[in-house]
DOGUBA-99753 format. One line per 3 residues: number of its first residue (from 1); their letters; for each residue x negated, y, z of N, C-alpha, C. Coordinates in steps of 0.1 Angstrom, whole numbers, plus 5000, padded with zeros to 4 digits. Example, Ala and Ser with C-alpha at 12.3 -4.5 7.8 and 13.67 -1.06 7.14 Angstrom:
residues 2
1 = as = 4868 4943 5078 4877 4955 5078 4868 4967 5078  4872 4978 5071 4863 4989 5071 4871 5000 5079
***
This chain:
residues 199
1 = lal = 4476 7792 5808 4462 7793 5810 4458 7806 5816  4466 7817 5813 4463 7830 5819 4465 7829 5834  4476 7822 5838 4478 7821 5852 4468 7812 5859
4 = vgp = 4464 7801 5852 4455 7792 5858 4441 7798 5858  4437 7806 5848 4424 7812 5847 4421 7820 5859  4429 7831 5862 4426 7839 5874 4426 7831 5887
7 = gly = 4435 7821 5887 4436 7813 5899 4423 7805 5901  4418 7800 5890 4406 7792 5891 4394 7801 5894  4394 7813 5889 4384 7823 5892 4384 7827 5907
10 = lsq = 4396 7829 5912 4397 7832 5926 4393 7820 5935  4396 7808 5931 4392 7797 5939 4376 7795 5939  4370 7797 5928 4355 7797 5927 4349 7808 5936
13 = rtl = 4355 7819 5936 4350 7831 5944 4352 7828 5959  4363 7822 5962 4366 7818 5976 4356 7808 5981  4354 7798 5972 4344 7787 5976 4330 7793 5977
16 = stl = 4326 7802 5968 4313 7808 5969 4311 7816 5982  4322 7823 5986 4321 7831 5998 4320 7822 6010  4328 7811 6009 4328 7801 6020 4315 7795 6022
19 = fss = 4308 7791 6011 4295 7785 6012 4285 7794 6017  4286 7807 6013 4277 7817 6018 4278 7819 6033  4291 7819 6037 4293 7821 6052 4288 7809 6060
22 = tas = 4290 7797 6054 4285 7785 6061 4270 7785 6062  4263 7789 6051 4249 7790 6051 4244 7801 6061  4251 7812 6062 4247 7823 6071 4249 7818 6085
25 = lrt = 4260 7811 6088 4262 7806 6101 4252 7795 6105  4248 7787 6096 4238 7777 6098 4225 7783 6102  4221 7794 6094 4209 7801 6097 4209 7808 6111
28 = eiq = 4220 7813 6114 4221 7820 6127 4220 7810 6139  4226 7798 6137 4225 7787 6147 4211 7783 6148  4204 7781 6137 4190 7777 6137 4181 7787 6145
31 = lwv = 4184 7800 6142 4176 7810 6149 4179 7810 6164  4192 7808 6168 4195 7807 6182 4188 7795 6189  4188 7784 6182 4181 7772 6187 4166 7774 6188
34 = lgl = 4160 7780 6178 4145 7784 6179 4143 7793 6190  4151 7803 6192 4150 7813 6203 4151 7806 6216  4160 7797 6218 4162 7790 6230 4150 7781 6233
37 = ilf = 4145 7774 6223 4133 7766 6225 4121 7775 6229  4119 7786 6223 4108 7795 6226 4110 7800 6240  4122 7804 6244 4124 7809 6258 4121 7798 6268
40 = sfi = 4126 7786 6265 4123 7775 6274 4109 7772 6276  4101 7773 6265 4087 7771 6266 4080 7781 6274  4084 7794 6272 4078 7805 6280 4081 7803 6295
43 = aia = 4094 7800 6298 4098 7798 6312 4091 7787 6318  4089 7776 6311 4082 7765 6317 4067 7768 6319  4061 7776 6310 4047 7780 6311 4045 7789 6323
46 = vlt = 4055 7799 6325 4054 7808 6336 4055 7800 6349  4065 7791 6350 4066 7783 6363 4054 7774 6365  4049 7768 6355 4037 7760 6356 4025 7768 6361
49 = iss = 4023 7779 6355 4011 7788 6359 4013 7792 6373  4025 7796 6377 4028 7801 6391 4025 7790 6401  4030 7777 6397 4028 7766 6406 4013 7763 6407
52 = frr = 4006 7764 6396 3991 7761 6396 3984 7771 6404  3988 7784 6403 3982 7794 6411 3984 7792 6426  3996 7788 6430 3999 7786 6444 3990 7774 6449
55 = sti = 3990 7763 6441 3982 7751 6446 3968 7754 6446  3962 7762 6437 3948 7766 6437 3945 7774 6449  3954 7784 6453 3951 7792 6465 3951 7783 6477
58 = neq = 3961 7774 6478 3962 7765 6490 3949 7757 6491  3945 7751 6479 3933 7743 6479 3921 7751 6484  3919 7763 6478 3908 7771 6482 3908 7775 6497
61 = enr = 3919 7778 6502 3920 7782 6516 3917 7769 6525  3921 7758 6521 3918 7746 6529 3903 7743 6529  3897 7744 6517 3883 7742 6516 3875 7753 6525
64 = lle = 3880 7765 6524 3874 7776 6532 3875 7773 6547  3887 7769 6551 3889 7767 6565 3880 7755 6570  3878 7745 6562 3869 7734 6566 3854 7739 6567
67 = ria = 3850 7748 6558 3836 7753 6559 3835 7762 6572  3846 7770 6574 3845 7779 6586 3845 7771 6599  3852 7760 6599 3852 7751 6611 3838 7746 6614
70 = rmr = 3831 7742 6603 3818 7737 6605 3808 7748 6609  3811 7760 6603 3803 7772 6607 3805 7775 6622  3817 7775 6626 3820 7778 6640 3814 7767 6650
73 = tsl = 3814 7755 6646 3807 7744 6654 3792 7747 6655  3786 7751 6644 3772 7754 6644 3769 7766 6653  3778 7776 6652 3776 7788 6661 3777 7784 6675
76 = qds = 3787 7776 6679 3789 7772 6693 3777 7764 6698  3772 7755 6689 3761 7747 6694 3749 7756 6696  3746 7766 6687 3735 7775 6689 3736 7783 6702
79 = ltq = 3748 7788 6705 3750 7796 6717 3749 7788 6729  3753 7775 6728 3752 7766 6740 3738 7763 6743  3730 7760 6732 3716 7757 6734 3707 7769 6738
82 = tpr = 3711 7781 6733 3703 7792 6736 3712 7804 6740  3717 7804 6753 3726 7814 6757 3721 7828 6757  3707 7830 6758 3702 7843 6758 3704 7851 6745
85 = ila = 3708 7844 6734 3711 7850 6722 3722 7861 6723  3731 7858 6733 3742 7867 6735 3738 7881 6740  3726 7882 6746 3722 7895 6751 3714 7903 6741
88 = sse = 3712 7898 6729 3705 7906 6719 3712 7907 6706  3715 7919 6702 3722 7921 6689 3713 7916 6677  3700 7918 6678 3691 7914 6668 3691 7899 6666
91 = qld = 3691 7892 6677 3692 7877 6676 3705 7872 6671  3716 7879 6674 3729 7876 6669 3729 7878 6654  3724 7889 6650 3723 7892 6635 3715 7881 6628
94 = rls = 3704 7878 6634 3695 7867 6628 3703 7854 6628  3710 7851 6638 3718 7838 6638 3729 7839 6627  3735 7851 6625 3745 7853 6615 3740 7851 6601
97 = rhl = 3728 7856 6599 3721 7855 6586 3718 7840 6583  3714 7833 6594 3711 7819 6592 3723 7811 6588  3734 7814 6594 3747 7808 6591 3751 7811 6577
100 = leq = 3748 7824 6572 3751 7828 6559 3743 7819 6549  3731 7817 6552 3722 7809 6543 3727 7795 6542  3731 7790 6554 3735 7776 6555 3749 7773 6548
103 = yql = 3758 7782 6550 3772 7779 6545 3776 7788 6534  3768 7798 6530 3771 7807 6519 3784 7815 6521  3785 7819 6534 3797 7827 6538 3792 7838 6547
106 = din = 3796 7851 6544 3793 7862 6553 3800 7860 6566  3795 7866 6577 3801 7864 6590 3799 7877 6598  3810 7881 6605 3809 7892 6615 3814 7886 6628
109 = lyn = 3807 7891 6639 3810 7886 6652 3816 7898 6661  3826 7894 6668 3833 7904 6677 3833 7900 6691  3832 7909 6701 3833 7905 6715 3848 7904 6718
112 = rkg = 3850 7901 6731 3864 7898 6735 3873 7910 6735  3867 7922 6733 3875 7934 6732 3878 7937 6717  3873 7929 6708 3876 7931 6694 3867 7941 6688
115 = rqi = 3855 7943 6694 3845 7953 6688 3834 7945 6682  3830 7949 6669 3820 7941 6662 3806 7943 6669  3799 7932 6671 3786 7933 6677 3775 7926 6669
118 = ass = 3778 7920 6658 3768 7914 6649 3774 7911 6635  3765 7910 6625 3769 7908 6612 3758 7901 6604  3761 7893 6595 3751 7887 6586 3746 7897 6576
121 = qsg = 3753 7908 6574 3749 7919 6565 3744 7931 6573  3739 7929 6584 3734 7940 6593 3723 7948 6586  3716 7942 6577 3705 7950 6570 3709 7960 6561
124 = ipl = 3722 7960 6557 3727 7970 6548 3731 7982 6556  3726 7994 6552 3729 8006 6560 3744 8008 6563  3752 8007 6553 3766 8009 6554 3773 8000 6565
127 = vya = 3769 7987 6564 3774 7977 6574 3769 7980 6588  3756 7984 6588 3750 7986 6601 3756 7998 6608  3760 8008 6600 3766 8020 6605 3780 8017 6611
130 = trn = 3786 8006 6607 3800 8003 6612 3799 7991 6621  3788 7990 6628 3786 7979 6637 3797 7978 6648  3801 7990 6653 3810 7991 6664 3825 7992 6659
133 = rlm = 3827 7988 6646 3841 7989 6642 3850 7979 6649  3862 7981 6649 3872 7972 6656 3877 7962 6646  3881 7951 6652 3887 7940 6645 3900 7943 6640
136 = hpa = 3905 7936 6629 3918 7939 6624 3928 7937 6635  3937 7947 6638 3946 7947 6649 3956 7935 6650  3961 7932 6638 3971 7921 6638 3964 7908 6641
139 = afe = 3952 7906 6635 3945 7893 6638 3940 7893 6653  3936 7904 6658 3931 7905 6672 3942 7901 6681  3954 7907 6679 3965 7904 6688 3970 7890 6687
142 = slr = 3970 7885 6675 3975 7871 6673 3965 7861 6680  3952 7863 6678 3943 7854 6684 3941 7856 6699  3942 7868 6703 3940 7871 6718 3951 7865 6726
145 = tgl = 3963 7865 6720 3975 7859 6728 3977 7844 6725  3968 7839 6716 3969 7824 6714 3981 7820 6705  3987 7830 6698 3998 7826 6689 3994 7818 6677
148 = edf = 3981 7820 6673 3976 7813 6661 3962 7808 6664  3958 7797 6657 3944 7792 6658 3935 7800 6649  3940 7805 6638 3933 7814 6629 3942 7823 6623
151 = riv = 3937 7833 6616 3945 7843 6609 3938 7847 6596  3946 7846 6585 3941 7850 6572 3947 7864 6569  3939 7873 6566 3943 7887 6563 3939 7892 6550
154 = pqq = 3948 7895 6541 3944 7901 6528 3938 7915 6530  3927 7917 6523 3919 7929 6524 3917 7935 6510  3913 7948 6510 3910 7955 6498 3899 7966 6500
157 = wgd = 3889 7965 6492 3878 7975 6493 3876 7981 6479  3882 7993 6477 3882 7999 6463 3891 7991 6455  3885 7986 6444 3893 7977 6434 3892 7962 6437
160 = iqy = 3884 7959 6447 3881 7945 6451 3891 7940 6461  3898 7930 6457 3908 7923 6466 3902 7910 6471  3903 7907 6484 3898 7895 6489 3905 7892 6502
163 = ktv = 3902 7881 6508 3908 7877 6521 3898 7875 6532  3902 7877 6544 3893 7876 6555 3900 7866 6565  3892 7857 6570 3896 7847 6580 3891 7850 6593
166 = fvp = 3899 7851 6603 3895 7854 6617 3898 7841 6625  3888 7837 6633 3889 7825 6642 3883 7828 6655  3888 7822 6666 3882 7824 6679 3870 7815 6681
169 = ves = 3860 7820 6688 3848 7812 6691 3848 7810 6706  3848 7798 6710 3848 7794 6725 3834 7795 6730  3830 7807 6734 3817 7809 6740 3817 7822 6748
172 = rgi = 3809 7822 6759 3809 7834 6768 3803 7846 6760  3810 7857 6760 3805 7869 6755 3810 7872 6740  3811 7861 6732 3816 7863 6718 3829 7855 6717
175 = lym = 3839 7862 6712 3852 7855 6712 3858 7853 6698  3854 7862 6689 3860 7861 6676 3849 7861 6664  3853 7854 6654 3844 7854 6642 3852 7858 6630
178 = evp = 3847 7866 6621 3854 7871 6609 3846 7866 6597  3852 7860 6587 3846 7855 6575 3853 7861 6563  3848 7871 6557 3854 7876 6544 3850 7867 6533
181 = yyv = 3860 7864 6524 3858 7855 6513 3861 7863 6500  3850 7866 6493 3850 7875 6482 3853 7869 6469  3850 7856 6467 3850 7850 6454 3863 7843 6450
184 = qnr = 3873 7844 6459 3885 7836 6457 3891 7839 6443  3893 7852 6441 3901 7856 6429 3893 7852 6416  3880 7853 6416 3872 7849 6404 3873 7834 6402
187 = emq = 3872 7826 6413 3874 7812 6411 3888 7808 6406  3898 7815 6411 3911 7812 6407 3913 7815 6392  3908 7827 6388 3909 7830 6374 3902 7821 6365
190 = egl = 3890 7816 6369 3883 7806 6361 3891 7793 6360  3896 7789 6371 3904 7777 6371 3917 7779 6362  3923 7791 6363 3935 7793 6355 3931 7793 6340
193 = ydf = 3920 7799 6336 3916 7799 6322 3914 7785 6317  3907 7777 6325 3905 7763 6321 3919 7755 6320  3928 7758 6329 3941 7752 6328 3949 7756 6316
196 = mgs = 3948 7770 6313 3955 7775 6301 3948 7769 6288  3935 7767 6288 3929 7761 6277 3933 7747 6274  3936 7739 6285 3940 7725 6284 3954 7725 6278
199 = l = 3962 7736 6280 3976 7736 6274 3975 7737 6259
***
């Protein structure tokens, strides 16, 4: 019994240690599985949000380009019907403001040398003071040489980030049209918040 007793005690102790190790291993495996699930969820969420952001930007740019195409057509029609508008900066400004009211988009007009000659915001002193500013050089060169039908240029004014679209205007005296698009980031954020809420 003396020999069996200690042997029995050692066996119970060994079994207890074994069960404890098994339980600890099971807990560790469960934690790893939970961690893997959590990581997978985060990775899927990041990829989904990134894909949603890209598709939203593409959709916004497509809608914007459609509006700009209609605006350019209206501008061309006005210049064709009333060519004398080209000789007056005030009339060009007035036409630009009319297009702003019609399409809810700001517009700047440049001559064939890439110098600004009219703006829908000409009544603002700061804008009026920069009437003779030059067009974005990369956009000017790209459109002047015919490499692109339009050019989208990221812009920043202070903390405000936005995009500007440059397109050529087929008319005597005015060659380029600039349309800054200020509300893109806000619209994208609102759409992103709605998308996150649906998740």
